[in-house]
N, C-alpha and C positions, 0 to 999 in steps of 0.2 A: 504493500500500500504506500502511496507517495507520501513523502514528508513535506510536500508543498501544498498549500492550499490557499483559497481566498479568504479574506477576513469575514468572519460570520459564518464560515462553513468548515469547522475544524475537523481534522482527521481524528476520530475517536481513539484510535490505537496510539496516535502520536501525542495526544493532549498532555500527558505528564511531562513531556520534554520541554526544554527551554524554547521559547519562541523567539525567532528572528524575524524582523519585518523587512520586506523588500519592495522595490518599485523600479519600474523602467522609467528613465528620465531622458527626454529628447534634447538633442543639441545639433547645431549645424555641423558639428564635427563627427557626428554619428551618435546613435542611441547608447546610453549607458545603463547598467544595472547598479543600483545602490542598495545596500543591506546594512541594517543597524540593529543592535540590541540595546539593552538598558544602559550599557557602559559606553555607548558611542558608535561611531561609523565603523563597520567592519570591512566594507568593500565598496569601491566606486570603480567600475571597470567598463571599458568600451565593449560592446557586444560583438563587434566586428563580424557581423553575419550570423552569429549564434542566436538561438532562440532564448529569450529571457527565462522562460519556465525551465529550460534545460540547465541554464547556468545556475539558477536558483537551486535546483535539485542537486547539482554538484556541491554547491556551498553547503547545503543541508547535511550531506554526507561527510564533508570535511569537518563541519562544526559539531555534528551530532545534535542538531536542533531541528524544530519544525519551522519551516520557512512560510510566512504568511504574507501574501501580497497585500500591501497596506499603504497606498500612496500617501495618505495624510500623515503618516508617521515619518515620511522622508521629505515633507514640504520644505524644511529648513535647508536640507541638502540641495533640493531642486532650485530654491531661491538663489543660493550662492552659485550654482552652475549658471543660472540665468544672468546674474550680475557679472560673472566672469566672461560669458560670451558677449555681453553688452560693453565690455571694457571698463566696467565700474568696479571690478574686483580683481586684485592682484595676488591675494593670498587667501586661501580658504582657512576658516576660523571655526573648526568643529572639533568636538571631543572625539577621540579615536579609540577604538577598541583593537589592541594589537594581535589578536589571536591568529590572524592569518598571515602576520608578518614573519619573515625568517628571523633566526636568532644569530648571534655572533657577528661575524663579519657582514653578513647580509643585512642585519638590522643597522649596523653602522653606515652602510652604504645608503640605505633608505633615509637615515637621519641627516646624512650630509647632503643628499639630494633635496630633501624638504627645505633646506635653507637657501637653495638657488633662488634669486629673486626673479620676479616677473621680467621677461625680456632678455634674461641672461641665457647664454649657451656656453656649456663647458664640455669636457671630454670625459670619457670613461676612465682614462688614466688619472685625471685630476680628481675625480670622485674617489677612485681607489686610494689615492694618496691621502685625501682627507679622512678616509676610513681607516687609515693606518697600515695600508698594504701598497707601497708605491709601485710594485711589480704586478698588481692584481687587477689590471684593466679588464681581463677576460672574466674574472670571477665577479667583478663589479657589474659587468653586462648581464651575467646570469642572474644576479640578485635582483637587478632591475627588471628582468623579464618576469620575475615572480611578484613584482609590486601589486599589492591588492587594492591600492588607493591612488589610482591614476587621477591626474589633475591636482589632487591634494598633495601627494608626493610627486612632483613634476618631472618624472623620468623622461618626458619628451624633450627636456632641455639638455640632455646629455647625448653627445654625438661621438663619432669616431675621431681619431686624432687627425686623419686626413681631411676632415670636414664633412665627409659623407654622413648621412643621418644615422645609420645603424638600424637595428630592429626596433619594433614597437609592438606591444600587444594589440593596440588598435589599428594597426596597419600603417604602411609607409605613407599613404595619402593623409591619413589622419595625423600623423606626426607632423608632416609638412604644413598642414592647415593650421595646427596649434602654433608652430613656430612663426608662421606668417601672421597669425592673429596677434601674437605677442610683439611682433617686431613693428607694429603700428606706433607711430611717434606719439609718445605721451610727455616724456621729458628726456632731455639729453643724457646719454649714457657714455661713459668712458670705457675704454678697453682697447684691445688689440685685435686686428682683423686676422682671421685664420680661415684660409681657403674660402673666402667670400662671406664669412659669417663673423659675428662679434663673439669672441671668447673673453669672458669676463672672469677675473680672479678677484675674489672678495673674501672678507672675513665673514664667518658664519654669524647670522644675526640671532638674537634671542628674542623670541616672541612668547610672552607668557599669558597673554589674553586668550581666553577660550570662550566659546559660546556653545551652549549645550543644544543638541538636537532634541526636539520633543519626540519621544517614542511612547505613545500610549500603551497601556497594558491591554493585552488581548482579553476582552470581557466575554468572549464566547464560551 
């Protein structure tokens, strides 16, 4: 019996399990699936041609939870995606649940990537160095390929050392569209040109402000 259901129609056999809420979010870069529990956002991932129900079912297996399709629970996430695509948001401000994130070096790679500011582009080698492994560019790429929080952890801002885009879970066209969107002039940036792109080296920023996402309890 499926561990995914719509709000108001619970799976009786799965009801004792912890509930995770999910929703499909539309964007001009492609549709995303967002999933959150009581502790924060678990996943925000481009579907890249996959069916939202199938992705939700995969998450249910990984998390051991019942997935409830519940768009109202993800309205805060959808609002920030809309602000980003309108050019009004440069950094996502959401509580995060790290259960789908890798540990060790992979987590450090994601932490370093999250500090990349809007409009910046850097390399896998640079992110690996920031994560404590100067020779770990390939491993950094593998960690970013498992990023469960695309846009929030902006792995699209990481490219190869030769300036080519490299892989992206949302697809090459999606990565190019995101970089083009962020390259729109807002304020002057400084940096050095690398193979036709701006490669910015910067100190990690500390952002302590958080805004919770409202995740109502399943009352079914």
